[in-house]
N, C-alpha and C positions, 0 to 999 in steps of 0.2 A: 153104388159107384162101380163102374166097370174098370177093370185093370187088365193089362197084358201080362205075359209071363215074366217080364223083366221089371215090373213096377208093383208098388203096393199102394193102398189108399193114401198112406201118409206121404209117400214120395210124389204121388199125383197132386196132392193138396199143396205140397211145397212148390212144385213146378208151377201151379196156378198162381200162387202168391208171388213167386219170383217173376213171372211174366207180367203181372200187374205192376210190380215195382219197376221193371225195366221200361214200362210204357208211360208211367206217371211220375213226374218229379214232385217232390213234396212242397216245393215253393217256386216262385218266379225269381229269376236272376237277371232280368234284362236291364236293371238299373245299375248293374255292377260293371266295373272296368278291371281288366287284367293286363299286366305288363310283363312281357318276357324280356329279360336282359340276357342276350346270347353272348356270353363271354368267350367266344371262339377267338383264336389268334388270327383267323382269316378275315381280311377286309372284304366287304361286298365288291364284286359279285362272286368271289371265290367260294366254292362249295363248302358249306358247314355241315358236318355230320350231326352235330348237336341240333341243328335246325330240323332234322328229320324227326327227332323225338318231340321237339317243340310243336311241330305241325299236328301230331296226334293230339296233344293237349289243347292246342288252339281250336281244333275242329270241335272238340267236346264243349269247350266254352261257348263257341259261336252257335252251336246247335241249341244252346239254352239262352241265347240272346245276350250273352256277355260280350261287351265291346273289348276287343283285344288289340294289342300292338306289340311288335317285335322290334327291338333295337339292338344293334351290335355296337357296344361301346368302343370297340377297336376302330370303328369308322370315324371316331371323334378324337380331337386332341385334348386328352385329359391330363391335366397337370398333377404331379405328385404333391401331396401335402394334405393338411386337415382343415384348410380354410374353406369358407363358404364359396369364395370365388378367388382362386389363386392368381388370376390376372390382376387383381388389386394389390398384389404384393410385389416387392422389388425383384423376386426371383423368376417370375414368369410373365411373359408378354401376352400369352393367350391361354384360355382355359374354357373348354366347351362343357365342363361338367355341369354348370348351372342349367343348361338346356336339358340334360338328362334328369337332373334332380326335379325339374319342373314336371316332367312326365311321371316320375315316381310319386310325387305329391298328389297327382291327379288320379291315382289308381287306388283300387280297393285291395287288389291281390297282386303281389309281386312274386314272380317265379324267376329265381336267379339260376341261370343255366351255364354249365361249363364243361369243357373237355378235361381229361385227366392227363397231366404231364408229370413224370417222376413221382407218381403217387399222390400228387397234390392238385388242387384246383389251379386254373390258369393264372398267370400273372395279371391278366386283364381283370379277372374276377376279384383278385386280391385288391387291386386298385379301386375297383367299384366299392367294395366294402369299406376300404379306408376313407373314401370320399363321403360315403353315407355316414360314417362314424363322425365325420367332421361337422355334421349338422345336429348332433345329439344334445348340444347345449341349448337348442331352441325348444320352445314349448308350444303346445297346441292351444286352442281356445279355452280348454278346461284347465290349463295350467299343468298338464302332464307333459312328459317327453313327447315330441312331435309325432312319432310313428305309432303311438298307441292307437289301437283300433284297426290297424292294417294286418292283412294275412300274408304270411311268407311261406315259400316252398322252394324246392330245388330239383332240377333235372340235370343228369350227368351222363356223359358218354366217354368211351375210351377203348383201347385195346390192351389195357393192363389193369391190374388191381388198383383200387383206390376209391370206388364209388362211395362206400360207407364212410371212409375216412373223410372224404371231401364233404359229404352230407353233414357229418357231425359238426365240422367247422363252420360250414355255411349257415346251418340252421341255428347253431348257438349264436353266431354273430348277429343274425337277424333278430333273434329273441332278445339278445342283450341290448339292442338299440330300440326295442319297443314293439317289434312285430309279434303277433300271435301265431303260433305254429300249430296247425291241425294234426290229427293223427295221420300216419302214413304220408308224411310230407316230403318224401324223397323217392325218386325213381331213377333208374339208369339202365344202361346197356354196356356190356363189355364183350369184346370179341376175344379171340385167343390171345393169351399172354405172348407178347413179343410181336414182331412184324406180322401183319396179316390184314385182312379186309376190315375196313371201318364200317360204321353203321349203314350208310347208304350205298356201299360198294356192292356190285352184283354178287350174289351168293353168300353174303355175310350172314343171312338169317336174322338180321336185326329187326326189320319191319315186321317180320312174322313171329317174333319171340313173344310167346304168350305171357311170360312172367313180366317182361317190361311193359307190355300193353296193359295188363291187368293193373300193375302198380301205378302206371301213369293215369289210368282212368280213375282209380281210387283217389289218387292225389288231387285230381281236378275236382271231383265231386266233394271231397272233404274241404277243399278251399272254398268252393261255392257255398256249402252248408255253413261253414264258420263265418264267412264274410256276410252272409245273410243274417245270421244271428247277431253279429256285431253291429251291422248297420241298423237293424230293426231296434236295437237296444241302446243306440247312441254311443257305441264303442265300449271301452272298458270304463267302469265306474271310476270317478275321480277320487273317491274316498281312500285315503291312505297312500297315495302315490304322487303327490304334488310337491316338487322340490321347494317351491317358494313357501308353501305352508309349513313344511318341515323346518326351514330356516327361520320362520317366524315363531317357532315354538310348538306347533301342532304336531305332536309325536304319534298320534293315533294308536294308543295302547302300548307303545314301546315303553318299557320300564328300564331306566338306567340303573344297573346294579350298584353304581357308585353313589347314587342319590341317598342322602341321609335325611331322615325325618327328625 
């Protein structure tokens, strides 16, 4: 094997392996669907800097045949509350949330995206999670909580600290209601702390930021890998996680320390 002054046989071999990995995906993903909920505070058509990072992720999905959709929940009238349809309650005359929930139900991968305000996810993002939580009493066809078998991740932008704090909250919330979280399931971009350019502003450096681009790419591939595994295996096995079975007395190896023989 010939090498140049700056390489070794091992590094050349690694480069060849890396090139093959870059060119050949380990599976097909064209039967998957991914939904981005862009929880910006800006209604369409106002510019959303979070959408800039979403577009990076969206392009990777689509390059691999994944069907994608982006929704801004702020464009809808979403009632506060934990009901399935708050328009059916005396407190609210209108509730668009069921339209969004229908899109969530039809997807394999949900990427919850938000800007950072006061170190926290946006109020829109918080309401989205509250409304999703209102559906957790419902079960899927296997008798599990309804969101088992779906993959969740998050993308975050801002010009102040808070990406990891928001990611912790969002990813825990998704996991708690049944989503499966892959490794490296969060990515984000922050500009200078305080007033300054946002992600898509000229000279921000956001679209060129290698750390953000790398983490976003890893996130999308890990979402596709995990969604592929879940779909091919029928989701999460139902053994040991069915609420009705538990209520019926099937405790699946749980030993009550107060039980007397």
